[in-house]
Backbone bond lengths (Angstrom), bond angles and torsions (degrees), N, CA, C in turn:
res aa  C-N    CA-C-N  psi(-1)  N-CA   C-N-CA  omega(-1)  CA-C   N-CA-C  phi
1 M - - - 1.258 - - 1.506 114.75 -
2 H 1.223 122.08 -44.02 1.537 126.41 172.98 1.559 101.99 65.98
3 L 1.330 124.73 46.69 1.390 123.51 176.59 1.484 114.13 -59.73
4 G 1.300 118.92 125.10 1.504 123.30 -167.90 1.517 118.63 102.32
5 W 1.290 110.22 -17.98 1.513 113.33 177.04 1.444 120.42 -78.34
6 D 1.330 117.57 -31.56 1.487 118.95 -176.36 1.613 107.86 -110.66
7 D 1.318 119.02 29.36 1.426 116.86 -178.03 1.459 117.59 -65.02
8 D 1.383 111.38 -31.95 1.420 118.76 -175.81 1.598 111.88 -62.97
9 K 1.288 115.41 -23.34 1.511 116.15 -178.28 1.512 109.23 -90.13
10 K 1.373 118.69 3.77 1.403 119.20 179.55 1.493 121.29 51.00
11 N 1.297 112.90 39.11 1.402 123.83 -173.28 1.572 110.14 -106.93
12 V 1.152 122.55 106.02 1.615 120.51 176.03 1.540 113.53 -101.93
13 K 1.396 118.96 10.71 1.322 119.70 -174.08 1.547 113.99 -66.05
14 K 1.358 119.33 -41.33 1.443 118.90 171.10 1.462 121.46 -67.77
15 Q 1.382 109.90 -32.71 1.628 110.95 176.15 1.539 104.42 -68.79
16 D 1.300 121.95 -38.61 1.542 119.01 177.72 1.475 110.21 -59.48
17 E 1.331 118.27 -42.25 1.478 120.10 -173.14 1.574 104.11 -71.67
18 F 1.141 123.63 -38.39 1.476 124.17 -178.67 1.549 106.08 -69.55
19 L 1.270 117.32 -39.43 1.547 114.33 177.13 1.555 108.50 -66.56
20 D 1.324 121.57 -33.89 1.438 117.52 174.05 1.550 111.26 -65.05
21 F 1.203 117.22 -37.60 1.508 123.95 -178.25 1.665 104.73 -61.03
22 L 1.299 113.08 -48.06 1.503 117.28 -178.37 1.489 111.47 -67.35
23 N 1.380 118.48 -18.19 1.469 120.17 178.33 1.565 106.71 -81.06
24 Y 1.423 110.44 -35.04 1.472 113.51 179.19 1.571 109.14 -65.19
25 C 1.372 115.40 -38.94 1.396 122.37 179.03 1.516 119.32 -71.98
26 D 1.257 108.11 -1.45 1.605 116.11 178.45 1.454 116.23 -78.48
27 T 1.321 115.75 59.00 1.417 120.07 -175.33 1.520 108.01 -145.72
28 S 1.411 118.23 146.78 1.518 122.09 176.57 1.483 113.90 -75.10
29 K 1.420 114.89 -4.52 1.471 120.75 171.32 1.463 114.24 -60.66
30 I 1.341 115.10 -25.14 1.510 120.75 -173.18 1.498 102.62 -96.76
31 D 1.395 113.58 118.27 1.510 118.91 179.94 1.641 112.42 -66.67
32 H 1.361 110.72 -50.26 1.367 119.39 176.94 1.509 116.57 -137.45
33 L 1.434 113.07 132.03 1.519 120.67 172.06 1.432 103.85 -107.85
34 V 1.372 113.29 120.54 1.525 120.99 -175.04 1.623 105.59 -113.27
35 L 1.256 114.62 115.69 1.433 120.92 175.52 1.604 108.57 -96.95
36 L 1.354 117.78 119.44 1.428 118.91 -172.85 1.467 119.50 -95.18
37 G 1.347 113.71 30.74 1.509 120.39 164.52 1.591 111.02 90.95
38 D 1.288 119.68 167.11 1.432 128.77 -174.55 1.575 106.73 64.56
39 I 1.388 115.73 21.98 1.636 113.97 176.73 1.505 102.37 -63.55
40 F 1.311 120.89 -43.89 1.547 126.74 173.26 1.400 112.52 -99.17
41 D 1.359 118.32 150.37 1.415 123.25 174.00 1.490 115.35 -113.96
42 F 1.218 120.65 83.76 1.384 126.73 -176.43 1.523 116.83 -73.70
43 W 1.335 110.60 -9.47 1.574 115.58 173.98 1.543 106.61 -77.78
44 A 1.278 113.11 -34.28 1.509 113.32 -168.95 1.527 119.80 -79.74
45 R 1.388 111.78 -28.03 1.405 118.32 -178.44 1.576 106.09 -139.92
46 S 1.345 113.04 157.44 1.536 120.14 172.37 1.468 105.91 -54.20
47 N 1.241 123.65 147.58 1.455 129.92 -168.78 1.545 109.58 -56.48
48 A 1.357 117.23 -59.32 1.500 121.83 -170.49 1.625 106.93 -66.70
49 S 1.307 117.08 -31.87 1.439 124.40 178.89 1.493 122.02 -53.52
50 I 1.411 111.71 -23.30 1.473 122.87 175.60 1.488 110.08 -68.11
51 F 1.393 115.41 -25.98 1.479 122.18 -174.73 1.504 113.22 -120.70
52 S 1.327 119.46 -8.11 1.480 123.67 -178.92 1.471 110.42 -148.87
53 T 1.411 118.04 135.43 1.298 119.41 175.71 1.484 112.85 -150.31
54 G 1.480 117.74 152.91 1.387 116.74 -174.27 1.527 103.85 -104.14
55 S 1.347 115.76 10.42 1.576 115.57 -175.80 1.512 111.33 -68.91
56 Q 1.297 112.52 141.47 1.514 125.03 176.44 1.519 113.83 -80.26
57 D 1.431 113.26 -2.79 1.507 118.15 -173.52 1.554 100.84 -82.66
58 A 1.373 117.25 121.93 1.451 128.66 -179.46 1.603 110.39 -57.30
59 A 1.344 111.39 -39.26 1.525 117.77 -174.86 1.588 106.08 -68.90
60 I 1.405 117.59 -47.42 1.432 121.30 179.67 1.511 110.95 -61.40
61 R 1.258 120.20 -48.79 1.491 126.42 179.74 1.603 110.15 -55.99
62 K 1.372 114.18 -36.61 1.533 116.56 179.31 1.574 107.45 -73.36
63 I 1.260 119.63 -38.35 1.462 124.08 176.55 1.627 108.67 -57.55
64 V 1.222 115.25 -45.56 1.387 119.72 -173.37 1.573 110.84 -72.17
65 K 1.391 112.58 -34.51 1.486 118.97 179.22 1.579 105.69 -70.67
66 T 1.316 118.88 -39.60 1.476 121.37 -175.86 1.579 107.17 -69.04
67 N 1.374 120.60 -35.57 1.396 121.36 175.84 1.552 113.83 -60.63
68 E 1.310 110.96 -42.38 1.452 120.68 178.17 1.459 111.05 -64.17
69 E 1.407 116.89 -41.69 1.433 118.78 179.40 1.529 108.88 -64.04
70 I 1.295 124.92 -41.96 1.404 132.77 175.82 1.452 110.61 -53.45
71 F 1.303 117.00 -49.33 1.553 115.07 177.47 1.488 114.09 -70.89
72 S 1.337 115.04 -24.56 1.404 112.47 175.71 1.475 115.95 -77.96
73 R 1.354 120.24 -29.42 1.470 124.71 167.87 1.456 112.38 -59.38
74 L 1.337 114.19 -47.38 1.520 122.29 176.87 1.551 115.49 -47.79
75 T 1.350 109.66 -39.74 1.435 118.89 -176.31 1.549 113.86 -87.63
76 S 1.365 116.79 -2.45 1.380 117.50 178.19 1.504 118.53 -130.59
77 L 1.242 116.97 15.12 1.530 128.93 179.02 1.505 110.33 -59.18
78 H 1.269 115.35 141.00 1.502 119.94 175.09 1.516 111.50 -96.88
79 A 1.288 117.54 15.12 1.488 117.36 166.90 1.575 107.37 -64.82
80 K 1.309 116.88 148.73 1.471 121.04 -171.64 1.594 109.77 -55.70
81 E 1.290 109.44 -48.94 1.552 116.68 177.48 1.437 114.51 -140.82
82 V 1.417 119.05 139.22 1.378 126.65 -177.85 1.473 103.19 -115.27
83 H 1.435 122.03 132.42 1.385 126.84 178.73 1.531 108.88 -127.18
84 Y 1.349 115.34 133.08 1.414 121.21 175.14 1.489 110.79 -105.37
85 V 1.189 122.68 116.39 1.567 122.25 178.75 1.498 100.80 -112.20
86 V 1.395 112.70 115.92 1.562 121.92 -172.32 1.493 113.26 -65.92
87 G 1.348 115.88 146.67 1.417 121.36 170.16 1.394 115.18 -106.54
88 N 1.404 122.15 -166.93 1.415 121.11 -174.35 1.571 106.44 -80.47
89 H 1.251 118.78 -33.29 1.498 118.01 -176.71 1.566 115.45 -80.73
90 D 1.412 117.42 -19.29 1.338 124.68 175.48 1.544 111.60 -114.01
91 Y 1.267 116.85 27.69 1.577 123.90 -175.82 1.378 109.28 -62.01
92 L 1.479 120.82 -25.55 1.449 125.62 177.21 1.456 114.23 -56.83
93 V 1.376 118.88 -33.07 1.438 124.99 -177.41 1.500 108.75 -64.24
94 H 1.300 122.56 -36.43 1.479 127.06 174.44 1.589 109.89 -51.11
95 D 1.374 115.90 -50.78 1.341 124.74 -171.82 1.620 110.24 -72.51
96 L 1.288 111.98 -38.04 1.465 118.21 176.27 1.609 108.88 -67.75
97 H 1.180 115.76 -39.62 1.480 117.13 177.07 1.481 112.61 -61.58
98 A 1.324 118.44 -41.01 1.427 126.19 -171.97 1.483 106.06 -68.73
99 T 1.326 119.46 -29.59 1.486 119.73 175.03 1.471 116.36 -72.39
100 N 1.352 116.57 -35.85 1.453 120.30 -174.08 1.616 107.74 -137.35
101 P 1.335 119.06 60.05 1.535 117.74 -169.54 1.602 111.53 -63.11
102 E 1.265 114.45 -31.90 1.567 120.70 -178.17 1.527 109.32 -67.17
103 T 1.292 124.55 -20.67 1.440 120.86 -174.44 1.603 110.64 -91.99
104 Y 1.346 119.14 -3.75 1.482 123.58 -170.55 1.568 104.16 -93.16
105 P 1.429 112.58 128.03 1.565 117.15 177.92 1.575 115.10 -70.65
106 F 1.435 117.93 -7.05 1.409 119.77 177.04 1.404 108.67 -144.09
107 S 1.477 113.15 166.52 1.385 118.78 -177.56 1.607 108.23 -77.69
108 I 1.377 111.53 143.85 1.383 119.76 177.42 1.497 108.78 -126.78
109 D 1.375 117.17 132.12 1.466 121.44 175.69 1.628 109.00 -163.00
110 K 1.341 106.03 172.41 1.549 110.80 170.95 1.419 119.27 -86.47
111 K 1.406 116.36 -17.21 1.453 116.73 -179.16 1.597 100.57 -142.51
112 L 1.334 116.12 158.74 1.399 119.88 178.43 1.538 106.12 -150.09
113 R 1.288 120.45 143.37 1.357 130.22 178.29 1.495 118.98 -126.39
114 L 1.309 123.38 115.48 1.455 120.19 -175.42 1.660 109.35 -133.28
115 S 1.340 109.76 159.97 1.476 112.38 -178.17 1.510 105.18 -119.18
116 D 1.283 116.94 152.31 1.555 128.31 -179.42 1.406 107.45 -158.91
117 G 1.351 119.01 130.61 1.412 123.46 175.24 1.504 119.33 56.80
118 G 1.350 112.40 31.71 1.511 121.01 -176.74 1.561 113.71 75.16
119 R 1.297 119.17 12.58 1.412 123.78 177.37 1.537 115.48 -124.51
120 N 1.287 117.74 151.51 1.485 120.46 -169.96 1.539 108.03 -110.65
121 F 1.316 114.68 141.38 1.518 126.08 -171.95 1.571 107.00 -133.34
122 F 1.257 111.40 125.01 1.536 128.22 178.04 1.397 111.21 -102.59
123 F 1.413 118.10 118.68 1.515 121.04 -178.32 1.536 109.95 -111.78
124 T 1.235 116.22 133.14 1.415 122.87 168.14 1.596 117.03 -153.44
125 H 1.336 112.83 152.80 1.573 107.36 -175.40 1.491 112.51 -57.92
126 G 1.422 116.47 -46.06 1.386 117.55 177.20 1.575 111.00 120.72
127 Y 1.302 119.13 -10.47 1.428 121.65 -173.82 1.679 107.79 -60.05
128 D 1.301 114.48 -28.96 1.507 117.93 178.19 1.397 112.00 -61.49
129 L 1.473 117.93 -38.39 1.290 119.78 179.28 1.575 116.95 -66.56
130 D 1.337 110.66 -33.53 1.512 119.57 175.31 1.464 110.37 -63.53
131 V 1.389 113.42 -39.84 1.489 117.08 -175.72 1.556 107.85 -69.05
132 R 1.324 117.53 -34.65 1.453 123.74 -176.93 1.535 108.19 -64.39
133 V 1.389 114.48 -50.10 1.509 124.31 -167.12 1.574 104.78 -78.30
134 N 1.286 114.03 -52.46 1.527 116.35 -166.96 1.588 119.76 -108.87
135 M 1.336 117.80 -16.11 1.472 115.15 -171.36 1.529 110.99 -114.03
136 E 1.285 125.51 2.74 1.397 124.80 175.78 1.553 105.68 -74.25
137 L 1.310 116.71 -16.74 1.502 121.48 174.93 1.541 104.63 -63.59
138 F 1.321 118.10 -32.76 1.526 124.15 -173.59 1.628 107.01 -88.70
139 K 1.353 117.03 4.72 1.457 122.55 -175.16 1.454 111.74 58.57
140 M 1.353 115.16 41.23 1.411 121.23 -178.77 1.636 109.72 -112.87
141 S 1.289 113.75 124.85 1.454 119.50 178.21 1.474 108.61 -92.05
142 V 1.275 116.50 168.44 1.490 123.93 -179.64 1.522 109.78 -64.07
143 D 1.341 117.77 -34.62 1.483 123.38 174.64 1.489 113.24 -64.23
144 S 1.343 117.71 -42.47 1.442 119.64 -176.76 1.372 108.08 -78.01
145 Y 1.366 123.69 -27.44 1.456 125.80 -178.02 1.564 104.17 -71.67
146 E 1.353 120.12 -42.57 1.431 119.09 179.22 1.504 111.82 -58.70
147 K 1.339 113.39 -48.78 1.493 117.55 179.86 1.639 106.90 -58.56
148 T 1.215 117.82 -41.34 1.488 115.68 177.01 1.468 112.28 -64.96
149 C 1.281 118.69 -36.99 1.598 119.67 176.55 1.411 111.74 -56.75
150 F 1.534 111.62 -49.65 1.502 115.66 -179.28 1.593 109.67 -60.30
151 A 1.270 120.83 -42.29 1.472 124.22 -177.22 1.607 108.26 -66.76
152 L 1.252 121.78 -35.93 1.361 124.83 173.39 1.523 118.79 -58.90
153 S 1.459 112.24 -18.24 1.425 113.39 -177.67 1.450 104.53 -83.45
154 F 1.304 127.34 -7.30 1.596 127.37 -175.93 1.492 108.06 -120.77
155 M 1.328 120.59 -30.81 1.565 117.50 -159.18 1.489 105.41 -104.29
156 T 1.392 114.49 144.33 1.411 117.47 170.31 1.606 111.09 -111.50
157 D 1.335 112.33 -22.98 1.472 118.09 175.13 1.597 112.80 -92.54
158 K 1.375 113.98 77.57 1.407 118.65 -171.47 1.532 111.33 -60.94
159 T 1.332 118.10 -40.73 1.508 123.61 179.86 1.517 107.30 -50.55
160 G 1.387 114.80 -57.39 1.429 123.63 -175.45 1.559 112.53 -60.85
161 W 1.304 116.25 -38.82 1.472 119.14 176.10 1.585 110.23 -66.69
162 A 1.241 119.15 -42.59 1.344 120.09 179.59 1.572 113.52 -60.75
163 A 1.313 110.92 -41.64 1.506 115.88 -178.37 1.446 115.96 -66.70
164 V 1.413 120.22 -33.31 1.420 125.77 176.19 1.592 118.13 -87.72
165 N 1.245 114.89 -7.59 1.421 119.06 175.91 1.388 117.19 -106.16
166 G 1.382 121.96 33.02 1.377 124.82 172.22 1.470 122.91 78.45
167 W 1.311 120.80 9.82 1.428 125.82 173.20 1.533 115.60 -65.15
168 G 1.307 114.97 -21.36 1.430 122.37 176.34 1.540 103.49 83.91
169 L 1.403 105.82 -166.00 1.444 117.80 -176.41 1.547 114.20 -113.67
170 G 1.343 116.84 -178.18 1.433 117.08 174.61 1.591 115.98 62.26
171 E 1.360 108.95 -125.84 1.373 116.07 -179.43 1.432 118.03 -58.53
172 K 1.265 115.91 -38.70 1.547 117.64 178.89 1.582 112.67 -66.73
173 I 1.326 114.04 -38.35 1.491 115.53 176.66 1.498 106.57 -64.45
174 S 1.294 121.19 -50.03 1.443 125.37 177.44 1.498 117.23 -50.82
175 Q 1.382 115.20 -44.17 1.399 121.79 176.27 1.434 109.31 -61.70
176 F 1.325 118.97 -48.29 1.404 125.77 -175.54 1.590 115.06 -64.23
177 M 1.351 109.14 -38.05 1.475 111.31 173.34 1.491 114.83 -66.10
178 D 1.404 115.18 -41.47 1.483 120.57 177.56 1.524 109.08 -57.88
179 A 1.370 115.92 -35.69 1.527 120.19 -179.14 1.501 107.41 -68.39
180 L 1.336 119.66 -47.43 1.381 123.76 -178.20 1.583 107.27 -62.72
181 K 1.198 129.50 -43.35 1.346 136.61 165.12 1.382 112.84 -41.13
182 Y 1.276 120.56 -54.33 1.416 124.02 179.43 1.496 116.28 -69.98
183 M 1.406 113.72 -31.98 1.437 118.59 -174.58 1.600 106.97 -75.39
184 N 1.403 117.23 -26.43 1.399 122.52 -177.14 1.425 114.39 -97.50
185 T 1.393 117.18 3.84 1.401 120.59 171.25 1.533 116.54 -76.09
186 E 1.331 116.81 137.46 1.542 118.13 -173.11 1.594 108.88 -59.73
187 P 1.244 120.30 145.33 1.542 120.20 -176.90 1.666 106.37 -59.55
188 A 1.288 111.84 -42.18 1.530 114.13 -179.04 1.457 114.24 -48.79
189 K 1.419 118.04 -28.17 1.385 124.87 -177.88 1.499 112.21 -90.16
190 R 1.438 117.21 0.21 1.384 120.04 -168.16 1.626 106.38 -116.83
191 K 1.397 119.21 23.88 1.416 120.83 -165.11 1.546 107.10 -60.42
192 E 1.230 117.09 -42.28 1.492 119.15 -178.42 1.540 116.13 -61.19
193 C 1.426 110.91 -41.76 1.439 119.42 -178.95 1.593 110.03 -67.99
194 Y 1.254 112.85 -44.87 1.446 122.76 179.08 1.568 113.20 -64.97
195 A 1.310 115.79 -35.98 1.440 119.49 174.09 1.498 105.91 -59.95
196 A 1.416 126.66 -40.14 1.323 128.53 -178.32 1.590 112.10 -64.46
197 V 1.356 111.74 -37.33 1.465 119.95 170.64 1.452 111.45 -57.57
198 E 1.263 118.11 -47.62 1.487 122.19 177.81 1.445 114.57 -55.35
199 L 1.398 115.81 -43.28 1.512 118.94 -179.72 1.539 106.90 -61.70
200 L 1.306 123.65 -44.28 1.348 121.05 -178.35 1.639 113.74 -68.26
201 A 1.275 112.24 -40.18 1.550 118.78 174.83 1.613 109.35 -56.95
202 N 1.272 116.08 -41.99 1.441 120.72 -179.61 1.522 115.84 -71.02
203 S 1.338 110.93 -7.47 1.553 116.26 -174.88 1.548 109.58 -99.77
204 R 1.306 120.70 143.64 1.377 121.92 175.10 1.491 116.47 -58.09
205 A 1.493 111.26 -22.97 1.440 115.77 178.42 1.458 114.64 -64.88
206 A 1.391 115.86 -13.34 1.654 117.48 179.67 1.409 104.66 -56.50
207 G 1.332 122.43 -39.85 1.414 121.42 -174.79 1.478 114.68 -56.85
208 L 1.348 123.01 -26.57 1.400 127.34 176.99 1.460 110.64 -64.01
209 F 1.279 118.16 -33.23 1.542 126.26 179.08 1.467 119.27 -86.19
210 L 1.402 109.47 -33.92 1.446 117.84 -172.32 1.619 114.93 -94.48
211 G 1.320 111.07 -15.93 1.545 116.87 -171.18 1.377 119.54 79.99
212 M 1.405 113.67 23.78 1.421 117.09 175.90 1.640 117.20 -76.87
213 R 1.272 109.78 160.65 1.495 111.25 -177.03 1.530 108.54 -104.51
214 P 1.380 116.96 156.34 1.433 115.97 178.99 1.475 112.76 -54.21
215 G 1.287 121.79 140.30 1.352 124.44 -176.21 1.529 116.77 91.29
216 D 1.355 115.22 -16.48 1.546 113.02 178.11 1.463 112.32 -72.47
217 N 1.300 113.15 142.83 1.511 119.27 168.81 1.565 109.04 -103.41
218 L 1.334 110.55 150.17 1.478 117.10 -164.81 1.537 106.89 -104.10
219 V 1.434 113.58 134.13 1.498 123.57 164.25 1.431 109.32 -123.34
220 Y 1.349 118.12 119.60 1.500 119.23 177.00 1.589 113.89 -137.74
221 G 1.319 114.90 -179.91 1.452 114.96 178.72 1.412 108.52 -135.04
222 H 1.440 118.85 -123.58 1.499 124.72 169.72 1.555 113.81 77.25
223 T 1.356 114.27 -53.34 1.642 115.38 -171.96 1.492 113.18 -81.61
224 H 1.333 115.84 -13.61 1.582 114.21 -178.94 1.478 112.78 70.20
225 R 1.505 113.35 28.21 1.330 116.62 -176.42 1.506 110.30 -130.46
226 P 1.365 113.14 88.73 1.487 119.52 -173.21 1.461 108.80 -65.67
227 Y 1.417 116.03 139.65 1.421 122.31 171.50 1.514 110.66 -179.66
228 Y 1.395 109.98 159.64 1.508 116.25 -179.62 1.604 101.37 -128.08
229 A 1.301 114.67 132.76 1.455 124.96 175.73 1.461 115.46 -129.05
230 Q 1.256 119.69 139.81 1.490 125.68 174.67 1.582 104.65 -107.97
231 C 1.289 118.34 106.96 1.444 121.25 -175.25 1.534 111.33 -93.62
232 A 1.404 114.59 -178.51 1.376 122.82 -174.75 1.543 105.97 -61.16
233 G 1.423 114.80 140.38 1.468 123.54 -177.66 1.409 117.01 70.09
234 G 1.423 117.10 21.60 1.410 118.70 174.42 1.489 114.20 80.62
235 Y 1.291 120.82 3.41 1.526 127.57 179.03 1.643 106.55 -65.24
236 E 1.166 122.01 128.13 1.440 124.99 179.36 1.514 110.51 -114.67
237 V 1.285 118.42 140.77 1.344 132.16 179.70 1.654 112.72 -132.21
238 A 1.241 115.21 135.89 1.418 118.15 175.08 1.550 112.28 -146.60
239 N 1.443 115.44 136.91 1.463 113.12 172.93 1.484 109.17 -114.74
240 T 1.294 113.71 144.28 1.527 123.34 -161.37 1.583 110.28 -82.56
241 G 1.348 119.03 -11.56 1.413 117.44 173.98 1.491 113.29 90.28
242 F 1.313 112.34 -155.62 1.550 122.84 -176.58 1.553 109.84 -144.71
243 W 1.223 112.05 141.50 1.509 115.74 -178.69 1.605 113.65 -110.51
244 A 1.258 115.19 -18.58 1.370 119.56 -170.22 1.702 112.27 -87.55
245 G 1.174 113.08 -2.56 1.533 119.16 -177.48 1.494 110.08 -179.55
246 K 1.483 116.65 -158.31 1.333 122.26 -165.95 1.580 106.93 -83.89
247 S 1.236 114.70 153.46 1.448 125.24 174.80 1.586 108.26 -62.81
248 S 1.313 113.03 138.72 1.506 118.24 175.21 1.477 111.89 -77.53
249 R 1.418 115.64 -8.16 1.480 115.14 179.01 1.515 113.66 -85.03
250 D 1.383 114.83 -51.60 1.466 122.60 -174.71 1.538 115.46 -128.13
251 D 1.293 119.05 10.15 1.513 124.54 176.46 1.528 106.69 61.86
252 K 1.328 122.66 23.92 1.394 119.40 168.83 1.522 114.46 -87.58
253 D 1.261 115.22 148.12 1.628 118.12 -173.81 1.554 107.35 -106.92
254 V 1.411 107.56 88.32 1.513 114.26 -179.19 1.472 113.30 -127.28
255 N 1.383 113.75 162.81 1.510 122.00 -176.35 1.505 105.16 -108.12
256 T 1.435 114.83 92.14 1.422 112.76 -171.48 1.601 106.93 -107.32
257 Y 1.292 106.69 162.29 1.518 114.59 176.39 1.602 106.90 -161.24
258 V 1.369 112.88 168.24 1.405 118.24 179.70 1.410 115.15 -107.47
259 K 1.279 122.38 127.95 1.462 127.37 176.68 1.469 115.02 -104.75
260 I 1.384 121.28 125.87 1.455 120.85 177.90 1.561 104.10 -117.13
261 D 1.319 112.89 123.57 1.431 121.11 -174.65 1.601 108.42 -135.76
262 N 1.290 118.40 123.88 1.476 120.06 -178.65 1.616 114.64 49.13
263 G 1.398 110.57 40.59 1.431 114.56 -177.70 1.479 122.82 78.74
264 R 1.290 114.74 2.20 1.472 119.17 179.76 1.563 115.77 -115.69
265 M 1.335 120.67 132.48 1.356 119.06 175.30 1.419 123.17 -94.75
266 S 1.363 116.73 143.97 1.484 118.65 -177.70 1.662 104.81 -132.28
267 Q 1.281 115.31 145.51 1.449 126.13 163.24 1.450 111.62 -83.31
268 C 1.314 121.01 120.41 1.329 126.87 -172.76 1.565 112.19 -124.73
269 T 1.341 111.56 158.63 1.582 115.52 171.52 1.465 112.38 -128.33
270 F 1.259 116.73 134.83 1.443 124.05 -176.56 1.613 104.06 -93.80
271 T 1.417 117.14 114.63 1.367 115.60 -166.16 1.606 102.67 -130.25
272 G 1.276 119.96 -1.53 1.470 116.13 -179.82 1.568 115.27 -130.64
273 K 1.228 118.10 143.95 1.481 121.15 -179.88 1.506 113.31 -75.88
274 D 1.332 121.86 -38.41 1.380 123.07 -176.93 1.641 111.25 -100.59
275 I 1.333 114.96 -32.33 1.406 121.91 179.81 1.393 112.85 -128.20
276 L 1.311 117.25 135.96 1.388 122.57 -174.15 1.572 109.63 -81.32
277 Q 1.207 121.47 108.49 1.442 122.36 174.53 1.463 109.34 -102.12
278 Q 1.322 117.50 113.06 1.417 118.86 -170.65 1.580 111.95 -119.21
279 K 1.363 112.22 141.51 1.492 116.94 175.51 1.468 104.63 -115.77
280 C 1.292 114.05 118.36 1.488 123.27 -172.24 1.472 109.54 -117.10
281 S 1.416 118.20 139.05 1.364 124.58 176.55 1.582 107.50 -60.93
């Protein structure tokens, strides 16, 4: 969703559609609702301004109000369990939760493992796959990437932040700035890089980097490329896609999600406000 990212365009259509989807999910018939991160975009705006604004612009005020309504719905859903798996743009939530875990209405973590229909499913946002495939060139580890994600939730002067936090000078600064440039490039312009992430995700070797167990099936996001794949040996992989804009795969503007029912995964599209019309693989 990246709530806060597209506010300058004064477009609340996607927020409204996601709120409709949460209303559909407000039922105890759903065992687990898993949010795979980047629901909020703390890189794009100062943290509180996603939910509060002194702007006199009516469109901006409506966007902020809708963001708050979405958070309120997440905290009151009647799904049996709600899980929040953090992404790179809302990594801040992981640290906030670690400070006061008892105050949060749903679980928050970097990884999640669930079972359904006798099969196991591993959920992660997927930024760590991106680091492994595309960012080791910049000498960036997953740990340093996560620290950078946390810092980007607060800092606007990235160069100054890098200099005072031990990145050093010369080559290290240059590598870090290249990494920042990559991190802030729109997903639509990273199609080739994200295709490489997809190849790793579809490989059983992904488990070596993610901490998956043998038999786990993978559900991830991050790349804005919705798809479902059945790989060798019955291993299944699905990407949840992107709600705030067009897919980085085919430039289609769709509201995709992954459904797991009786141990089988499907790639679905939310196309109705009152009735869920789904197109599943």
